[in-house]
C-alpha positions as CSV (number, residue, x, y, z in Angstrom):
1,M,113.8,130.2,54.0
2,A,115.2,128.2,56.9
3,E,114.0,125.3,58.2
4,V,112.2,125.6,61.8
5,E,113.6,123.7,64.7
6,A,110.8,121.5,65.9
7,D,109.4,122.3,69.0
8,Y,109.4,119.0,71.7
9,F,107.4,118.0,74.8
10,V,108.3,115.2,76.7
11,R,106.3,112.2,77.9
12,A,107.6,110.3,81.2
13,V,106.8,106.8,81.2
14,E,107.0,105.0,85.0
15,R,108.2,102.1,85.6
16,R,108.0,99.1,87.8
17,A,111.3,99.7,89.1
18,G,113.4,102.6,88.9
19,A,113.7,105.9,87.6
20,E,110.7,106.5,84.6
21,L,111.5,107.1,81.1
22,R,111.7,110.4,79.9
23,I,110.7,110.5,76.0
24,N,111.1,113.2,73.6
25,Q,108.1,113.8,71.3
26,R,108.0,116.6,68.3
27,S,104.6,118.6,68.3
28,A,105.2,118.5,64.4
29,G,105.9,115.8,62.0
30,D,105.0,112.3,61.0
31,V,104.0,109.1,63.1
32,G,107.1,108.4,64.5
33,C,107.2,111.7,66.5
34,V,105.1,110.6,69.5
35,V,105.0,107.8,71.7
36,W,102.0,105.4,70.7
37,D,99.4,103.4,72.5
38,A,101.1,100.4,70.8
39,A,104.8,101.2,71.9
40,L,103.6,101.7,75.8
41,V,101.8,98.5,75.7
42,L,105.0,96.4,74.5
43,A,107.5,98.3,76.7
44,K,105.2,97.3,79.9
45,Y,104.9,93.9,78.8
46,L,108.6,94.1,78.8
47,E,108.6,94.2,82.5
48,T,105.9,91.6,83.4
49,S,106.6,88.1,84.8
50,A,104.9,86.6,81.8
51,F,107.4,88.0,79.3
52,Y,110.3,86.6,81.2
53,R,108.5,83.6,82.0
54,A,107.6,82.6,78.1
55,N,110.6,84.4,77.0
56,L,114.0,85.3,77.9
57,H,114.1,85.4,81.7
58,S,116.3,88.0,81.7
59,F,117.3,90.6,79.1
60,T,120.7,90.9,80.4
61,G,123.2,90.6,77.4
62,K,120.7,89.3,74.8
63,S,120.7,91.4,71.5
64,V,117.4,93.0,70.7
65,V,116.7,94.9,67.5
66,E,113.8,97.5,67.3
67,L,112.2,98.1,64.0
68,G,110.2,100.9,63.3
69,S,111.4,102.4,66.6
70,G,109.8,105.9,66.6
71,T,110.6,107.6,69.8
72,G,112.6,104.7,70.7
73,L,110.6,104.1,74.0
74,V,110.8,100.1,73.5
75,G,114.3,99.7,72.7
76,L,115.2,102.3,75.7
77,M,113.1,99.9,78.0
78,A,114.9,96.9,77.1
79,S,118.5,98.5,77.5
80,V,117.4,99.7,80.9
81,L,116.4,96.3,81.5
82,G,120.2,95.3,80.2
83,A,119.8,94.4,76.5
84,H,121.7,95.3,73.8
85,V,119.6,97.3,71.6
86,T,120.0,98.9,67.7
87,V,116.9,100.9,67.5
88,T,115.8,101.6,63.6
89,D,113.7,103.7,61.7
90,L,113.7,106.8,59.0
91,E,116.7,109.0,58.6
92,E,114.2,111.4,59.3
93,L,113.6,110.5,62.7
94,Q,117.7,109.7,63.4
95,D,117.8,112.8,65.8
96,L,114.8,112.0,67.7
97,L,115.9,108.8,68.2
98,N,119.4,109.9,69.6
99,T,118.0,112.4,71.7
100,N,116.2,110.3,73.5
101,I,118.8,107.8,74.1
102,N,121.1,110.7,75.0
103,D,118.7,111.7,77.7
104,N,118.0,108.8,78.8
105,K,121.7,107.1,79.2
106,H,122.1,107.2,82.9
107,L,119.1,104.5,83.2
108,V,120.7,102.3,80.5
109,T,122.6,98.9,82.2
110,G,122.9,97.8,78.7
111,S,124.0,99.3,75.5
112,I,122.0,101.3,72.8
113,Q,122.3,102.7,69.2
114,A,120.2,103.9,66.5
115,K,120.7,103.2,63.1
116,S,118.4,103.6,59.8
117,L,117.5,100.4,58.3
118,E,115.2,99.7,55.4
119,P,113.0,98.6,54.2
120,L,111.5,96.4,56.7
121,L,111.0,92.9,55.9
122,W,114.7,92.5,54.1
123,T,116.1,93.9,57.1
124,M,114.1,91.5,59.6
125,K,115.4,88.2,56.9
126,E,118.8,89.7,57.4
127,L,118.7,89.8,61.6
128,A,116.8,87.4,62.3
129,G,117.8,83.5,62.7
130,T,116.3,80.2,64.1
131,N,116.4,81.4,67.4
132,S,116.0,85.0,67.4
133,C,113.2,86.3,69.5
134,I,110.9,89.3,67.4
135,L,108.4,91.3,69.2
136,C,106.1,93.1,66.7
137,C,103.5,95.4,69.0
138,Y,100.7,97.6,66.6
139,E,97.5,99.1,67.1
140,E,94.9,98.0,64.9
141,R,93.7,100.4,62.4
142,T,90.6,100.7,60.4
143,M,91.1,104.0,58.0
144,G,92.5,104.6,54.9
145,N,95.0,102.2,53.4
146,N,96.3,101.1,56.5
147,P,94.3,97.8,56.9
148,K,95.2,96.7,53.7
149,I,99.1,97.3,54.5
150,E,98.7,95.1,57.1
151,I,97.0,92.4,55.6
152,R,99.7,92.5,52.9
153,F,103.0,93.0,55.3
154,F,101.7,89.7,57.4
155,E,101.1,87.9,54.3
156,L,104.7,88.8,53.0
157,L,106.2,88.1,56.6
158,Q,103.9,84.6,56.5
159,S,106.4,83.1,54.1
160,D,109.7,83.1,56.3
161,F,108.2,83.6,59.8
162,E,106.0,82.2,62.4
163,I,103.3,84.3,64.4
164,E,102.3,83.7,67.2
165,E,99.7,86.4,69.0
166,I,100.1,87.0,72.9
167,P,96.6,86.9,74.3
168,V,95.7,90.4,75.9
169,D,95.1,88.7,79.6
170,R,99.3,88.5,79.5
171,H,99.9,92.1,78.6
172,D,100.9,94.3,81.7
173,E,97.7,94.7,83.7
174,E,97.2,98.7,83.7
175,Y,98.6,98.9,79.7
176,R,96.6,96.8,77.6
177,S,93.9,97.1,74.7
178,E,92.0,94.7,72.6
179,D,92.7,96.7,69.5
180,I,97.1,96.5,70.5
181,H,98.3,93.3,69.6
182,I,101.9,92.0,70.6
183,L,103.2,89.2,67.9
184,H,105.8,86.9,68.8
185,I,107.4,85.9,65.9
186,K,110.1,83.4,65.2
187,R,112.0,82.6,61.8
188,K,110.8,79.4,60.0
189,R,113.3,76.6,60.0
190,H,113.8,76.0,56.0
191,H,114.8,72.0,55.9
């Protein structure tokens, strides 16, 4: 029996300045196939003046790695703002990532490429230096194994990284939620 091609539908994401991003989503599949609220919150935060004052002043020429990219919205926003971006997720999401990159390449002022990098913690340790700025955005989950997995992930992460939560009042005014967290993560300096 032949595999059926996944049906797509588009999510338009308005930008503060310029043309909207058009993100393809799959109507069937696992968690990485749709734009999650946390991705919207982080993508919109990248456009805020609070982000620029606190972190980079400009994305132009910066190297960015988005881990667990799903549809690639956050990485695409960073590349549209001038960063050189690598978006990563599981192998089965590479086609969707590349479709979204191709459909939005006319807006990119930096660069963007998709790669499959696993596992997450190993990847973060390998890629992050002491001057790296890592942003993590996630929606707090209360069902199933997700709360236990989140707790364990952050316990393991703290052995090599410092974690600072960005207060909700510094998120985009319209795209924010109490159950969506943005974290600024930095590699610890080992003496």
